[in-house]
Structures are given as C-alpha cells and as structure tokens.
N, CA, C and O atoms as a DFTB+ gen file, in Angstrom:
564 C
 N C O
     1  1      24.155      11.138      17.871
     2  2      23.987       9.756      17.462
     3  2      22.482       9.486      17.354
     4  3      21.693       9.935      18.185
     5  1      22.112       8.749      16.318
     6  2      20.696       8.441      16.121
     7  2      20.213       7.490      17.217
     8  3      21.021       6.781      17.817
     9  1      18.914       7.470      17.484
    10  2      18.398       6.553      18.508
    11  2      18.707       5.095      18.197
    12  3      19.008       4.319      19.104
    13  1      18.638       4.714      16.927
    14  2      18.921       3.331      16.550
    15  2      20.370       2.963      16.821
    16  3      20.655       1.877      17.325
    17  1      21.290       3.869      16.487
    18  2      22.708       3.615      16.733
    19  2      23.003       3.568      18.235
    20  3      23.808       2.755      18.688
    21  1      22.356       4.435      18.994
    22  2      22.557       4.439      20.444
    23  2      22.080       3.131      21.066
    24  3      22.740       2.584      21.949
    25  1      20.942       2.632      20.611
    26  2      20.415       1.360      21.125
    27  2      21.334       0.215      20.724
    28  3      21.510      -0.733      21.489
    29  1      21.919       0.290      19.538
    30  2      22.814      -0.762      19.066
    31  2      24.107      -0.796      19.875
    32  3      24.606      -1.875      20.193
    33  1      24.653       0.369      20.210
    34  2      25.943       0.448      20.894
    35  2      25.809       0.178      22.394
    36  3      26.542      -0.645      22.942
    37  1      24.886       0.859      23.052
    38  2      24.733       0.718      24.506
    39  2      23.253       0.755      24.872
    40  3      22.740       1.799      25.275
    41  1      22.566      -0.371      24.738
    42  2      21.117      -0.377      24.951
    43  2      20.699       0.007      26.372
    44  3      19.676       0.666      26.556
    45  1      21.473      -0.394      27.370
    46  2      21.097      -0.097      28.752
    47  2      21.090       1.405      29.031
    48  3      20.321       1.874      29.869
    49  1      21.943       2.163      28.333
    50  2      21.947       3.617      28.508
    51  2      20.979       4.309      27.565
    52  3      20.426       5.358      27.897
    53  1      20.774       3.729      26.395
    54  2      20.007       4.409      25.356
    55  2      18.499       4.302      25.538
    56  3      17.783       5.255      25.229
    57  1      17.993       3.174      26.030
    58  2      16.535       3.005      26.095
    59  2      15.840       4.079      26.921
    60  3      14.802       4.576      26.484
    61  1      16.348       4.464      28.084
    62  2      15.658       5.547      28.805
    63  2      15.611       6.855      28.011
    64  3      14.606       7.565      28.040
    65  1      16.702       7.171      27.299
    66  2      16.707       8.390      26.483
    67  2      15.790       8.265      25.275
    68  3      15.050       9.195      24.955
    69  1      15.837       7.124      24.606
    70  2      15.018       6.913      23.404
    71  2      13.539       6.948      23.752
    72  3      12.729       7.441      22.967
    73  1      13.184       6.438      24.903
    74  2      11.765       6.436      25.272
    75  2      11.234       7.840      25.558
    76  3      10.022       8.058      25.546
    77  1      12.128       8.787      25.812
    78  2      11.721      10.172      26.057
    79  2      11.636      11.003      24.780
    80  3      10.957      12.030      24.752
    81  1      12.320      10.566      23.724
    82  2      12.350      11.324      22.473
    83  2      11.022      11.156      21.747
    84  3      10.560      10.031      21.553
    85  1      10.401      12.269      21.344
    86  2       9.181      12.127      20.551
    87  2       9.530      11.519      19.186
    88  3      10.538      11.871      18.572
    89  1       8.696      10.623      18.739
    90  2       8.996       9.919      17.497
    91  2       8.250      10.530      16.327
    92  3       7.326      11.326      16.496
    93  1       8.678      10.136      15.137
    94  2       7.999      10.553      13.918
    95  2       6.783       9.677      13.709
    96  3       6.108       9.288      14.663
    97  1       6.515       9.375      12.474
    98  2       5.381       8.506      12.169
    99  2       5.658       7.105      12.678
   100  3       6.774       6.608      12.531
   101  1       4.687       6.470      13.262
   102  2       4.896       5.189      13.918
   103  2       5.197       4.051      12.949
   104  3       5.715       3.018      13.372
   105  1       4.890       4.206      11.670
   106  2       5.186       3.155      10.703
   107  2       6.519       3.357       9.976
   108  3       6.896       2.531       9.145
   109  1       7.227       4.433      10.278
   110  2       8.481       4.715       9.561
   111  2       9.521       3.626       9.806
   112  3      10.138       3.149       8.853
   113  1       9.726       3.229      11.033
   114  2      10.752       2.219      11.324
   115  2      10.357       0.834      10.816
   116  3      11.213       0.146      10.260
   117  1       9.104       0.385      10.975
   118  2       8.747      -0.915      10.372
   119  2       8.885      -0.917       8.854
   120  3       9.307      -1.920       8.278
   121  1       8.538       0.181       8.201
   122  2       8.680       0.240       6.745
   123  2      10.150       0.249       6.338
   124  3      10.509      -0.319       5.306
   125  1      10.999       0.887       7.136
   126  2      12.425       0.865       6.838
   127  2      12.978      -0.552       6.994
   128  3      13.782      -0.995       6.174
   129  1      12.556      -1.260       8.032
   130  2      12.983      -2.653       8.211
   131  2      12.544      -3.493       7.017
   132  3      13.301      -4.339       6.540
   133  1      11.336      -3.265       6.538
   134  2      10.840      -3.983       5.368
   135  2      11.662      -3.648       4.127
   136  3      11.936      -4.521       3.304
   137  1      12.052      -2.386       3.996
   138  2      12.891      -1.970       2.879
   139  2      14.254      -2.661       2.941
   140  3      14.780      -3.083       1.910
   141  1      14.824      -2.780       4.131
   142  2      16.109      -3.476       4.291
   143  2      15.966      -4.940       3.908
   144  3      16.850      -5.492       3.254
   145  1      14.855      -5.589       4.307
   146  2      14.616      -6.982       3.915
   147  2      14.584      -7.109       2.397
   148  3      15.196      -8.014       1.831
   149  1      13.874      -6.207       1.745
   150  2      13.763      -6.247       0.289
   151  2      15.092      -6.026      -0.400
   152  3      15.419      -6.729      -1.356
   153  1      15.867      -5.053       0.074
   154  2      17.186      -4.784      -0.515
   155  2      18.126      -5.966      -0.308
   156  3      18.892      -6.317      -1.205
   157  1      18.069      -6.574       0.862
   158  2      18.932      -7.733       1.138
   159  2      18.570      -8.897       0.219
   160  3      19.457      -9.572      -0.302
   161  1      17.290      -9.134       0.019
   162  2      16.875     -10.222      -0.872
   163  2      17.321      -9.952      -2.301
   164  3      17.768     -10.869      -2.989
   165  1      17.208      -8.718      -2.754
   166  2      17.648      -8.362      -4.099
   167  2      19.154      -8.541      -4.242
   168  3      19.629      -9.066      -5.250
   169  1      19.892      -8.110      -3.245
   170  2      21.347      -8.226      -3.284
   171  2      21.786      -9.679      -3.263
   172  3      22.747     -10.042      -3.940
   173  1      21.098     -10.517      -2.496
   174  2      21.463     -11.931      -2.422
   175  2      21.205     -12.658      -3.732
   176  3      21.982     -13.532      -4.118
   177  1      20.128     -12.310      -4.418
   178  2      19.781     -13.068      -5.613
   179  2      20.494     -12.594      -6.869
   180  3      20.808     -13.407      -7.738
   181  1      20.757     -11.297      -6.985
   182  2      21.336     -10.814      -8.238
   183  2      22.677     -10.112      -8.080
   184  3      23.321      -9.801      -9.082
   185  1      23.110      -9.857      -6.868
   186  2      24.365      -9.160      -6.661
   187  2      24.243      -7.651      -6.763
   188  3      25.244      -6.939      -6.681
   189  1      23.027      -7.158      -6.942
   190  2      22.771      -5.709      -6.997
   191  2      21.366      -5.446      -6.475
   192  3      20.534      -6.351      -6.406
   193  1      21.119      -4.206      -6.111
   194  2      19.794      -3.822      -5.614
   195  2      19.009      -3.237      -6.778
   196  3      19.399      -2.222      -7.356
   197  1      17.906      -3.881      -7.115
   198  2      17.049      -3.396      -8.192
   199  2      15.616      -3.324      -7.688
   200  3      15.201      -4.108      -6.835
   201  1      14.875      -2.379      -8.225
   202  2      13.459      -2.265      -7.863
   203  2      12.686      -3.512      -8.261
   204  3      11.754      -3.917      -7.565
   205  1      13.064      -4.115      -9.364
   206  2      12.373      -5.302      -9.861
   207  2      12.409      -6.444      -8.849
   208  3      11.487      -7.258      -8.807
   209  1      13.450      -6.513      -8.043
   210  2      13.547      -7.558      -7.027
   211  2      13.214      -7.052      -5.625
   212  3      12.697      -7.808      -4.803
   213  1      13.503      -5.792      -5.347
   214  2      13.287      -5.247      -4.005
   215  2      11.805      -5.153      -3.669
   216  3      11.390      -5.582      -2.592
   217  1      11.006      -4.601      -4.566
   218  2       9.579      -4.404      -4.283
   219  2       8.845      -5.733      -4.083
   220  3       8.107      -5.863      -3.106
   221  1       9.016      -6.727      -4.968
   222  2       8.345      -8.004      -4.697
   223  2       8.811      -8.668      -3.401
   224  3       8.010      -9.281      -2.694
   225  1      10.107      -8.548      -3.088
   226  2      10.596      -9.127      -1.835
   227  2       9.959      -8.426      -0.641
   228  3       9.635      -9.067       0.359
   229  1       9.781      -7.114      -0.745
   230  2       9.105      -6.380       0.335
   231  2       7.655      -6.834       0.458
   232  3       7.151      -7.007       1.568
   233  1       6.987      -7.028      -0.666
   234  2       5.585      -7.464      -0.634
   235  2       5.445      -8.881      -0.087
   236  3       4.508      -9.182       0.651
   237  1       6.389      -9.745      -0.458
   238  2       6.333     -11.125       0.040
   239  2       6.755     -11.228       1.500
   240  3       6.350     -12.159       2.197
   241  1       7.565     -10.281       1.969
   242  2       8.058     -10.353       3.342
   243  2       7.351      -9.432       4.312
   244  3       7.812      -9.265       5.441
   245  1       6.244      -8.830       3.906
   246  2       5.569      -7.886       4.794
   247  2       5.006      -8.566       6.033
   248  3       4.746      -7.902       7.037
   249  1       4.816      -9.875       5.978
   250  2       4.231     -10.578       7.119
   251  2       5.148     -10.542       8.347
   252  3       4.652     -10.580       9.473
   253  1       6.471     -10.470       8.160
   254  2       7.389     -10.499       9.306
   255  2       7.172      -9.296      10.225
   256  3       6.930      -9.496      11.415
   257  1       7.248      -8.045       9.727
   258  2       6.955      -6.920      10.617
   259  2       5.502      -6.916      11.098
   260  3       5.209      -6.480      12.212
   261  1       4.603      -7.403      10.253
   262  2       3.192      -7.447      10.652
   263  2       2.973      -8.408      11.822
   264  3       2.247      -8.089      12.764
   265  1       3.598      -9.580      11.759
   266  2       3.498     -10.533      12.872
   267  2       4.196     -10.008      14.120
   268  3       3.731     -10.240      15.235
   269  1       5.304      -9.306      13.939
   270  2       5.988      -8.721      15.092
   271  2       5.109      -7.668      15.757
   272  3       5.056      -7.589      16.985
   273  1       4.422      -6.862      14.956
   274  2       3.527      -5.851      15.531
   275  2       2.331      -6.502      16.215
   276  3       1.871      -6.010      17.245
   277  1       1.819      -7.603      15.659
   278  2       0.698      -8.305      16.292
   279  2       1.123      -8.903      17.633
   280  3       0.387      -8.813      18.616
   281  1       2.302      -9.509      17.672
   282  2       2.807     -10.058      18.932
   283  2       3.043      -8.952      19.952
   284  3       2.787      -9.126      21.143
   285  1       3.529      -7.826      19.479
   286  2       3.762      -6.681      20.360
   287  2       2.452      -6.155      20.930
   288  3       2.396      -5.745      22.089
   289  1       1.406      -6.167      20.124
   290  2       0.097      -5.716      20.593
   291  2      -0.415      -6.611      21.718
   292  3      -1.037      -6.131      22.666
   293  1      -0.154      -7.908      21.611
   294  2      -0.591      -8.836      22.649
   295  2       0.228      -8.651      23.923
   296  3      -0.324      -8.626      25.023
   297  1       1.538      -8.524      23.773
   298  2       2.430      -8.446      24.925
   299  2       2.313      -7.110      25.659
   300  3       2.299      -7.082      26.889
   301  1       2.231      -6.031      24.935
   302  2       2.233      -4.684      25.543
   303  2       0.835      -4.113      25.735
   304  3       0.674      -2.896      25.824
   305  1      -0.139      -4.942      25.797
   306  2      -1.517      -4.485      25.919
   307  2      -1.676      -3.595      27.142
   308  3      -1.577      -4.062      28.277
   309  1      -1.922      -2.323      26.909
   310  2      -2.199      -1.383      27.981
   311  2      -0.976      -0.743      28.624
   312  3      -1.114       0.282      29.292
   313  1       0.216      -1.309      28.449
   314  2       1.399      -0.742      29.086
   315  2       1.848       0.539      28.388
   316  3       2.284       1.487      29.041
   317  1       1.740       0.561      27.090
   318  2       2.114       1.711      26.266
   319  2       1.068       1.871      25.171
   320  3       0.400       0.906      24.800
   321  1       0.927       3.072      24.662
   322  2       0.095       3.189      23.461
   323  2       0.720       2.344      22.337
   324  3       1.942       2.305      22.195
   325  1      -0.111       1.680      21.556
   326  2       0.378       0.743      20.536
   327  2       1.350       1.405      19.575
   328  3       2.391       0.826      19.264
   329  1       1.041       2.588      19.102
   330  2       1.914       3.254      18.131
   331  2       3.294       3.536      18.726
   332  3       4.308       3.382      18.045
   333  1       3.332       3.938      19.966
   334  2       4.615       4.214      20.635
   335  2       5.399       2.918      20.852
   336  3       6.618       2.886      20.685
   337  1       4.688       1.850      21.226
   338  2       5.339       0.558      21.434
   339  2       5.966       0.046      20.134
   340  3       7.076      -0.486      20.151
   341  1       5.265       0.203      19.017
   342  2       5.799      -0.226      17.720
   343  2       7.045       0.583      17.373
   344  3       8.048       0.023      16.929
   345  1       6.985       1.880      17.573
   346  2       8.120       2.735      17.256
   347  2       9.337       2.366      18.106
   348  3      10.445       2.268      17.580
   349  1       9.149       2.162      19.396
   350  2      10.260       1.790      20.274
   351  2      10.797       0.398      19.953
   352  3      12.006       0.172      19.995
   353  1       9.903      -0.530      19.633
   354  2      10.329      -1.890      19.306
   355  2      11.219      -1.902      18.077
   356  3      12.267      -2.548      18.074
   357  1      10.812      -1.195      17.036
   358  2      11.585      -1.204      15.796
   359  2      12.823      -0.317      15.869
   360  3      13.658      -0.366      14.965
   361  1      12.965       0.487      16.914
   362  2      14.217       1.225      17.118
   363  2      15.351       0.255      17.426
   364  3      16.516       0.569      17.184
   365  1      15.026      -0.908      17.950
   366  2      16.026      -1.921      18.263
   367  2      16.312      -2.886      17.133
   368  3      16.972      -3.902      17.352
   369  1      15.839      -2.602      15.930
   370  2      16.023      -3.501      14.794
   371  2      17.325      -3.299      14.041
   372  3      17.552      -3.956      13.025
   373  1      18.178      -2.413      14.509
   374  2      19.424      -2.135      13.783
   375  2      20.303      -3.372      13.678
   376  3      20.904      -3.609      12.630
   377  1      20.389      -4.159      14.732
   378  2      21.243      -5.352      14.679
   379  2      20.699      -6.369      13.672
   380  3      21.474      -7.000      12.954
   381  1      19.390      -6.528      13.616
   382  2      18.787      -7.440      12.645
   383  2      19.030      -6.951      11.228
   384  3      19.366      -7.740      10.344
   385  1      18.863      -5.659      11.008
   386  2      19.069      -5.098       9.678
   387  2      20.523      -5.228       9.245
   388  3      20.800      -5.568       8.095
   389  1      21.443      -4.964      10.145
   390  2      22.864      -5.098       9.803
   391  2      23.242      -6.552       9.526
   392  3      24.078      -6.819       8.663
   393  1      22.639      -7.487      10.247
   394  2      22.888      -8.902       9.998
   395  2      22.391      -9.298       8.618
   396  3      23.095      -9.979       7.873
   397  1      21.168      -8.868       8.270
   398  2      20.645      -9.155       6.931
   399  2      21.557      -8.587       5.853
   400  3      21.850      -9.261       4.866
   401  1      22.006      -7.352       6.038
   402  2      22.860      -6.725       5.032
   403  2      24.223      -7.398       4.940
   404  3      24.797      -7.484       3.855
   405  1      24.749      -7.878       6.070
   406  2      26.028      -8.589       6.037
   407  2      25.907      -9.902       5.264
   408  3      26.770     -10.225       4.447
   409  1      24.834     -10.660       5.522
   410  2      24.613     -11.888       4.762
   411  2      24.366     -11.588       3.296
   412  3      24.837     -12.314       2.421
   413  1      23.628     -10.520       3.025
   414  2      23.370     -10.150       1.635
   415  2      24.665      -9.796       0.920
   416  3      24.858     -10.170      -0.237
   417  1      25.549      -9.082       1.596
   418  2      26.829      -8.735       0.991
   419  2      27.671      -9.990       0.745
   420  3      28.325     -10.116      -0.290
   421  1      27.645     -10.912       1.704
   422  2      28.410     -12.152       1.532
   423  2      27.880     -12.957       0.355
   424  3      28.663     -13.459      -0.451
   425  1      26.570     -13.085       0.247
   426  2      25.978     -13.868      -0.837
   427  2      25.972     -13.104      -2.153
   428  3      26.033     -13.711      -3.222
   429  1      25.899     -11.784      -2.085
   430  2      25.796     -11.014      -3.313
   431  2      27.116     -10.724      -3.983
   432  3      27.178     -10.668      -5.212
   433  1      28.174     -10.536      -3.216
   434  2      29.440     -10.107      -3.798
   435  2      30.487     -11.205      -3.861
   436  3      31.325     -11.195      -4.762
   437  1      30.463     -12.143      -2.939
   438  2      31.462     -13.215      -2.941
   439  2      30.949     -14.366      -3.791
   440  3      29.748     -14.634      -3.803
   441  1      31.832     -15.046      -4.496
   442  2      31.405     -16.253      -5.203
   443  2      30.859     -17.260      -4.189
   444  3      31.323     -17.325      -3.050
   445  1      29.896     -18.021      -4.609
   446  2      29.209     -18.935      -3.697
   447  2      30.169     -19.897      -3.008
   448  3      29.964     -20.242      -1.844
   449  1      31.194     -20.326      -3.694
   450  2      32.135     -21.289      -3.109
   451  2      32.921     -20.685      -1.954
   452  3      33.454     -21.427      -1.129
   453  1      33.010     -19.350      -1.871
   454  2      33.780     -18.715      -0.812
   455  2      32.950     -18.379       0.417
   456  3      33.514     -18.015       1.449
   457  1      31.643     -18.488       0.340
   458  2      30.788     -18.192       1.490
   459  2      30.808     -19.398       2.417
   460  3      30.513     -20.520       2.006
   461  1      31.157     -19.151       3.665
   462  2      31.301     -20.236       4.636
   463  2      30.096     -20.277       5.572
   464  3      29.439     -19.262       5.804
   465  1      29.816     -21.464       6.105
   466  2      28.769     -21.601       7.109
   467  2      29.234     -20.909       8.381
   468  3      30.393     -21.060       8.766
   469  1      28.355     -20.145       9.050
   470  2      28.789     -19.341      10.189
   471  2      29.385     -20.145      11.342
   472  3      30.378     -19.712      11.926
   473  1      28.823     -21.278      11.683
   474  2      29.283     -21.988      12.878
   475  2      30.412     -22.973      12.601
   476  3      31.326     -23.122      13.411
   477  1      30.346     -23.640      11.460
   478  2      31.336     -24.688      11.209
   479  2      32.490     -24.232      10.343
   480  3      33.560     -24.837      10.390
   481  1      32.312     -23.189       9.555
   482  2      33.360     -22.720       8.668
   483  2      33.487     -23.523       7.395
   484  3      34.386     -23.270       6.593
   485  1      32.586     -24.508       7.186
   486  2      32.605     -25.307       5.965
   487  2      32.017     -24.493       4.819
   488  3      31.170     -23.624       5.026
   489  1      32.474     -24.784       3.626
   490  2      31.914     -24.118       2.451
   491  2      30.543     -24.729       2.148
   492  3      30.314     -25.916       2.380
   493  1      29.649     -23.908       1.631
   494  2      28.351     -24.416       1.209
   495  2      28.519     -25.305      -0.008
   496  3      29.474     -25.140      -0.767
   497  1      27.609     -26.243      -0.205
   498  2      27.622     -27.113      -1.364
   499  2      27.239     -26.289      -2.582
   500  3      26.074     -25.933      -2.757
   501  1      28.210     -25.991      -3.414
   502  2      28.003     -25.112      -4.557
   503  2      26.977     -25.684      -5.519
   504  3      26.200     -24.929      -6.104
   505  1      26.956     -26.966      -5.694
   506  2      26.033     -27.570      -6.651
   507  2      24.578     -27.362      -6.250
   508  3      23.710     -27.242      -7.115
   509  1      24.308     -27.319      -4.977
   510  2      22.922     -27.206      -4.525
   511  2      22.507     -25.778      -4.234
   512  3      21.325     -25.460      -4.369
   513  1      23.421     -24.897      -3.839
   514  2      23.026     -23.588      -3.337
   515  2      23.487     -22.419      -4.193
   516  3      23.621     -21.311      -3.674
   517  1      23.733     -22.620      -5.470
   518  2      24.154     -21.513      -6.308
   519  2      22.920     -20.700      -6.691
   520  3      22.158     -21.104      -7.569
   521  1      22.721     -19.561      -6.037
   522  2      21.508     -18.767      -6.206
   523  2      21.693     -17.610      -7.176
   524  3      20.786     -16.793      -7.332
   525  1      22.820     -17.523      -7.818
   526  2      23.052     -16.426      -8.753
   527  2      22.064     -16.530      -9.909
   528  3      21.811     -17.625     -10.411
   529  1      21.508     -15.408     -10.331
   530  2      20.503     -15.412     -11.378
   531  2      21.072     -15.866     -12.721
   532  3      20.333     -16.391     -13.554
   533  1      22.375     -15.674     -12.944
   534  2      22.950     -16.078     -14.224
   535  2      23.295     -17.561     -14.252
   536  3      23.761     -18.057     -15.278
   537  1      23.080     -18.277     -13.161
   538  2      23.412     -19.692     -13.108
   539  2      22.218     -20.561     -12.749
   540  3      22.393     -21.722     -12.380
   541  1      21.032     -20.033     -12.847
   542  2      19.846     -20.797     -12.485
   543  2      19.734     -21.994     -13.412
   544  3      19.788     -21.859     -14.634
   545  1      19.577     -23.152     -12.819
   546  2      19.394     -24.366     -13.591
   547  2      20.676     -25.040     -14.022
   548  3      20.631     -26.132     -14.588
   549  1      21.815     -24.426     -13.773
   550  2      23.084     -25.038     -14.149
   551  2      23.699     -25.754     -12.956
   552  3      23.641     -25.238     -11.839
   553  1      24.261     -26.879     -13.155
   554  2      24.980     -27.590     -12.110
   555  2      24.078     -28.286     -11.115
   556  3      24.555     -28.701     -10.059
   557  1      22.803     -28.432     -11.401
   558  2      21.905     -29.134     -10.492
   559  2      21.492     -30.445     -11.117
   560  3      21.562     -30.601     -12.336
   561  1      21.069     -31.373     -10.316
   562  2      20.653     -32.688     -10.829
   563  2      19.238     -32.632     -11.343
   564  3      18.712     -33.641     -11.814
C-alpha cells in the first residue's frame, strides 16, 4: 500500500512507518496536489480534463500549496528539516484530493439541477450557478 493510502486508511498506524520511509523529491507531492486542483477545476467547468483549463487553474491555484508550505515552515521550525516536513505534510493530502475530485465529478458529470448541497440536501439554484461552458450567459439576469 502506498504511504498516502496508508495515511488515509489508518493514520495512527501509518505515520510512524511513513516517517521512516525515505522520500523522493520533496516537491513531488505538492506538485501532485496542485495537479489534482487543476484537473478538478477543469472537470468542474467543462465536464472533461483539458490542458487548456488544467494548466491555468494550476497557475492560478499555486498559492494554496505555497501558503501551506509557508505555514509549515513557521510551525515546524527546527523540529524537522523543511524538505522532509513538506513531504510528510503532503502525504496526508489524499483526503483533500479525493474530496476535490468527488466534487469535480459531481459538478462535471451530473446536470447542475441534480447536484445537492452537502448539508441540507437542497438543490442548487440552477439559474445562478450553472457553470457549464456551453451555457455561459444563458438563464441569468
């Protein structure tokens, strides 16, 4: 099982093992998280993953992993080498990535009227939130 999957399934057992495993390049996991953000944004807006939408979304969303790494640098100052801390921190991003992909699938594949609000179960207001690229500008005031 991959370290990310182990942390997702049983974090209390996986973290001691994951912290012992030598890691690859320290930016691999943050860049993968950024790639997932870009793919999710592309899927939400057009219903498919395209480079034309994925790359700009990655460029516009690069601040999220960057701010997370900056906060991590402040919090973990001296406790771990920065590169190792970043790698371990982003090993726990599987749940966030899966959540983004689940929302992207809901918005990308289901008609907007069928997507429900998570807590209340109400349908979204179709007139205001239709984000499909083929319907831009239609049905709005």
